[in-house]
TIKETI-570064 format. One record per residue (C-alpha): x, y, z; residue in three letters. Coordinates in steps of 0.2 Angstrom, whole numbers, plus 5000, padded with zeros to 4 digits. Each point is the difference from the previous one (the first is absolute). Layout:
REM residues N
<atom><east>X</east><north>Y</north><up>Z</up><code>ALA</code></atom>
...
REM end
This chain:
REM residues 148
<atom><east>5694</east><north>5201</north><up>5191</up><code>UNK</code></atom>
<atom><east>4995</east><north>4993</north><up>5016</up><code>UNK</code></atom>
<atom><east>4984</east><north>5008</north><up>5008</up><code>UNK</code></atom>
<atom><east>5002</east><north>5002</north><up>5021</up><code>UNK</code></atom>
<atom><east>4980</east><north>5003</north><up>5001</up><code>UNK</code></atom>
<atom><east>4990</east><north>4988</north><up>4991</up><code>UNK</code></atom>
<atom><east>4986</east><north>5006</north><up>4987</up><code>UNK</code></atom>
<atom><east>4985</east><north>5005</north><up>5014</up><code>UNK</code></atom>
<atom><east>4984</east><north>4994</north><up>4992</up><code>UNK</code></atom>
<atom><east>4987</east><north>5011</north><up>4993</up><code>UNK</code></atom>
<atom><east>4987</east><north>4996</north><up>5014</up><code>UNK</code></atom>
<atom><east>5012</east><north>5004</north><up>5015</up><code>UNK</code></atom>
<atom><east>5004</east><north>5018</north><up>4993</up><code>UNK</code></atom>
<atom><east>4981</east><north>5003</north><up>4997</up><code>UNK</code></atom>
<atom><east>4997</east><north>4994</north><up>5018</up><code>UNK</code></atom>
<atom><east>5015</east><north>5012</north><up>5006</up><code>UNK</code></atom>
<atom><east>4990</east><north>5015</north><up>4990</up><code>UNK</code></atom>
<atom><east>4983</east><north>4994</north><up>5008</up><code>UNK</code></atom>
<atom><east>5008</east><north>5001</north><up>5017</up><code>UNK</code></atom>
<atom><east>5009</east><north>5016</north><up>4998</up><code>UNK</code></atom>
<atom><east>4984</east><north>5006</north><up>4993</up><code>UNK</code></atom>
<atom><east>4992</east><north>4997</north><up>5017</up><code>UNK</code></atom>
<atom><east>5014</east><north>5007</north><up>5009</up><code>UNK</code></atom>
<atom><east>4998</east><north>5015</north><up>4989</up><code>UNK</code></atom>
<atom><east>4982</east><north>5001</north><up>5007</up><code>UNK</code></atom>
<atom><east>5003</east><north>5000</north><up>5017</up><code>UNK</code></atom>
<atom><east>5015</east><north>5013</north><up>5001</up><code>UNK</code></atom>
<atom><east>4996</east><north>5012</north><up>4985</up><code>UNK</code></atom>
<atom><east>5018</east><north>5004</north><up>4996</up><code>UNK</code></atom>
<atom><east>4996</east><north>5001</north><up>4982</up><code>UNK</code></atom>
<atom><east>5018</east><north>4992</north><up>4998</up><code>UNK</code></atom>
<atom><east>4997</east><north>4980</north><up>5004</up><code>UNK</code></atom>
<atom><east>4985</east><north>5002</north><up>4986</up><code>UNK</code></atom>
<atom><east>5014</east><north>5003</north><up>4985</up><code>UNK</code></atom>
<atom><east>5010</east><north>4985</north><up>5008</up><code>UNK</code></atom>
<atom><east>4985</east><north>4990</north><up>5000</up><code>UNK</code></atom>
<atom><east>4996</east><north>5005</north><up>4981</up><code>UNK</code></atom>
<atom><east>5018</east><north>4997</north><up>4995</up><code>UNK</code></atom>
<atom><east>4997</east><north>4982</north><up>5007</up><code>UNK</code></atom>
<atom><east>4983</east><north>4997</north><up>4991</up><code>UNK</code></atom>
<atom><east>5007</east><north>5006</north><up>4983</up><code>UNK</code></atom>
<atom><east>5016</east><north>4989</north><up>5002</up><code>UNK</code></atom>
<atom><east>4990</east><north>4986</north><up>5006</up><code>UNK</code></atom>
<atom><east>4986</east><north>5001</north><up>4987</up><code>UNK</code></atom>
<atom><east>5014</east><north>5001</north><up>4988</up><code>UNK</code></atom>
<atom><east>5007</east><north>4984</north><up>5004</up><code>UNK</code></atom>
<atom><east>4986</east><north>4990</north><up>4993</up><code>UNK</code></atom>
<atom><east>5007</east><north>5008</north><up>4983</up><code>UNK</code></atom>
<atom><east>5019</east><north>5002</north><up>5002</up><code>UNK</code></atom>
<atom><east>5011</east><north>4987</north><up>5004</up><code>UNK</code></atom>
<atom><east>5013</east><north>5009</north><up>5015</up><code>UNK</code></atom>
<atom><east>5017</east><north>4995</north><up>4997</up><code>UNK</code></atom>
<atom><east>5002</east><north>5000</north><up>5020</up><code>UNK</code></atom>
<atom><east>4992</east><north>5008</north><up>5015</up><code>UNK</code></atom>
<atom><east>5014</east><north>5013</north><up>5001</up><code>UNK</code></atom>
<atom><east>4992</east><north>5007</north><up>4985</up><code>UNK</code></atom>
<atom><east>4982</east><north>4998</north><up>5006</up><code>UNK</code></atom>
<atom><east>5006</east><north>5009</north><up>5016</up><code>UNK</code></atom>
<atom><east>5009</east><north>5015</north><up>4991</up><code>UNK</code></atom>
<atom><east>4984</east><north>5003</north><up>4989</up><code>UNK</code></atom>
<atom><east>4990</east><north>5001</north><up>5013</up><code>UNK</code></atom>
<atom><east>5011</east><north>5010</north><up>5009</up><code>UNK</code></atom>
<atom><east>5004</east><north>5013</north><up>4987</up><code>UNK</code></atom>
<atom><east>4981</east><north>5000</north><up>4995</up><code>UNK</code></atom>
<atom><east>4995</east><north>5005</north><up>5017</up><code>UNK</code></atom>
<atom><east>5012</east><north>5013</north><up>5001</up><code>UNK</code></atom>
<atom><east>4994</east><north>5007</north><up>4983</up><code>UNK</code></atom>
<atom><east>4982</east><north>5000</north><up>5004</up><code>UNK</code></atom>
<atom><east>5004</east><north>5008</north><up>5019</up><code>UNK</code></atom>
<atom><east>5010</east><north>5013</north><up>4992</up><code>UNK</code></atom>
<atom><east>4988</east><north>5004</north><up>4985</up><code>UNK</code></atom>
<atom><east>4983</east><north>4998</north><up>5008</up><code>UNK</code></atom>
<atom><east>5001</east><north>5003</north><up>5018</up><code>UNK</code></atom>
<atom><east>4998</east><north>5019</north><up>4999</up><code>UNK</code></atom>
<atom><east>4984</east><north>4997</north><up>4990</up><code>UNK</code></atom>
<atom><east>4993</east><north>4988</north><up>5013</up><code>UNK</code></atom>
<atom><east>5004</east><north>5012</north><up>5015</up><code>UNK</code></atom>
<atom><east>4992</east><north>5016</north><up>4991</up><code>UNK</code></atom>
<atom><east>4983</east><north>4995</north><up>5008</up><code>UNK</code></atom>
<atom><east>5007</east><north>4995</north><up>5019</up><code>UNK</code></atom>
<atom><east>4999</east><north>5016</north><up>5010</up><code>UNK</code></atom>
<atom><east>5014</east><north>5003</north><up>5013</up><code>UNK</code></atom>
<atom><east>4989</east><north>5010</north><up>5011</up><code>UNK</code></atom>
<atom><east>4989</east><north>4992</north><up>5013</up><code>UNK</code></atom>
<atom><east>4984</east><north>4998</north><up>4994</up><code>UNK</code></atom>
<atom><east>4987</east><north>5012</north><up>5009</up><code>UNK</code></atom>
<atom><east>4985</east><north>4994</north><up>5010</up><code>UNK</code></atom>
<atom><east>4989</east><north>5006</north><up>4988</up><code>UNK</code></atom>
<atom><east>4985</east><north>4992</north><up>5010</up><code>UNK</code></atom>
<atom><east>5004</east><north>5006</north><up>5017</up><code>UNK</code></atom>
<atom><east>4997</east><north>5021</north><up>5001</up><code>UNK</code></atom>
<atom><east>5009</east><north>5008</north><up>5014</up><code>UNK</code></atom>
<atom><east>4995</east><north>5017</north><up>5009</up><code>UNK</code></atom>
<atom><east>4988</east><north>4992</north><up>5011</up><code>UNK</code></atom>
<atom><east>5000</east><north>4996</north><up>5018</up><code>UNK</code></atom>
<atom><east>5006</east><north>4984</north><up>5009</up><code>UNK</code></atom>
<atom><east>5002</east><north>4997</north><up>5018</up><code>UNK</code></atom>
<atom><east>5018</east><north>4993</north><up>5009</up><code>UNK</code></atom>
<atom><east>4999</east><north>4982</north><up>5006</up><code>UNK</code></atom>
<atom><east>5013</east><north>4990</north><up>5007</up><code>UNK</code></atom>
<atom><east>5003</east><north>4982</north><up>4991</up><code>UNK</code></atom>
<atom><east>5014</east><north>4990</north><up>5008</up><code>UNK</code></atom>
<atom><east>5008</east><north>5014</north><up>5010</up><code>UNK</code></atom>
<atom><east>5002</east><north>5011</north><up>4984</up><code>UNK</code></atom>
<atom><east>4989</east><north>5016</north><up>4997</up><code>UNK</code></atom>
<atom><east>4988</east><north>4999</north><up>4984</up><code>UNK</code></atom>
<atom><east>4987</east><north>5009</north><up>4991</up><code>UNK</code></atom>
<atom><east>4983</east><north>4991</north><up>4998</up><code>UNK</code></atom>
<atom><east>4995</east><north>5008</north><up>4983</up><code>UNK</code></atom>
<atom><east>4985</east><north>4994</north><up>4989</up><code>UNK</code></atom>
<atom><east>4998</east><north>4983</north><up>5007</up><code>UNK</code></atom>
<atom><east>5018</east><north>4995</north><up>5003</up><code>UNK</code></atom>
<atom><east>5018</east><north>5006</north><up>5009</up><code>UNK</code></atom>
<atom><east>5013</east><north>5007</north><up>4993</up><code>UNK</code></atom>
<atom><east>5017</east><north>5001</north><up>5005</up><code>UNK</code></atom>
<atom><east>5003</east><north>5020</north><up>5004</up><code>UNK</code></atom>
<atom><east>5013</east><north>5014</north><up>4997</up><code>UNK</code></atom>
<atom><east>4998</east><north>5016</north><up>5008</up><code>UNK</code></atom>
<atom><east>4999</east><north>5015</north><up>4990</up><code>UNK</code></atom>
<atom><east>5001</east><north>5014</north><up>5015</up><code>UNK</code></atom>
<atom><east>5009</east><north>4997</north><up>5017</up><code>UNK</code></atom>
<atom><east>4984</east><north>4998</north><up>5010</up><code>UNK</code></atom>
<atom><east>4998</east><north>4985</north><up>5013</up><code>UNK</code></atom>
<atom><east>4988</east><north>4988</north><up>4997</up><code>UNK</code></atom>
<atom><east>4991</east><north>4988</north><up>5013</up><code>UNK</code></atom>
<atom><east>4987</east><north>4988</north><up>4997</up><code>UNK</code></atom>
<atom><east>4982</east><north>5005</north><up>4994</up><code>UNK</code></atom>
<atom><east>5008</east><north>5017</north><up>4992</up><code>UNK</code></atom>
<atom><east>4992</east><north>5005</north><up>4984</up><code>UNK</code></atom>
<atom><east>5011</east><north>5003</north><up>4985</up><code>UNK</code></atom>
<atom><east>5001</east><north>5006</north><up>4983</up><code>UNK</code></atom>
<atom><east>5005</east><north>4989</north><up>4987</up><code>UNK</code></atom>
<atom><east>5010</east><north>5010</north><up>4988</up><code>UNK</code></atom>
<atom><east>5007</east><north>4988</north><up>4988</up><code>UNK</code></atom>
<atom><east>5001</east><north>4981</north><up>4998</up><code>UNK</code></atom>
<atom><east>5018</east><north>4993</north><up>4993</up><code>UNK</code></atom>
<atom><east>5007</east><north>4984</north><up>5000</up><code>UNK</code></atom>
<atom><east>4988</east><north>4992</north><up>5015</up><code>UNK</code></atom>
<atom><east>5002</east><north>5015</north><up>5010</up><code>UNK</code></atom>
<atom><east>4989</east><north>5014</north><up>5005</up><code>UNK</code></atom>
<atom><east>5009</east><north>5015</north><up>5004</up><code>UNK</code></atom>
<atom><east>4988</east><north>5011</north><up>5012</up><code>UNK</code></atom>
<atom><east>4997</east><north>5016</north><up>5008</up><code>UNK</code></atom>
<atom><east>4993</east><north>5002</north><up>5016</up><code>UNK</code></atom>
<atom><east>4983</east><north>5011</north><up>5000</up><code>UNK</code></atom>
<atom><east>4998</east><north>5015</north><up>5010</up><code>UNK</code></atom>
<atom><east>4985</east><north>4991</north><up>5007</up><code>UNK</code></atom>
<atom><east>5011</east><north>4987</north><up>5010</up><code>UNK</code></atom>
REM end
């Protein structure tokens, strides 16, 4: 049987696995990690197994990565929350002041400015005092105080 793909040296398989691990660190998909692990396993096996062809190596890598992904991804994803992270360090409920930044109204609150979403139907102008009711996804949900 003639092989179409030559046997891939073990060090190349290991290098591909390490590069894929680096990519996984950047995108955090928990899929690429299993492909990387499969490349690493097949690469390490290349030091002990005489692969008959590169097709067999790639086939084993594909099957191994599919098995790892289907069996372990849910386990890895259990610790990952799909909910947005709360801004635990920033308490809401205090007063802020409306400022203008690059033509947009923002609220100055606890030393920084936040994009705003108005909870009530009030009109705002620069200098108005508002209550920050909630901070969520870098957005301050505000309501105009009665004093303004």
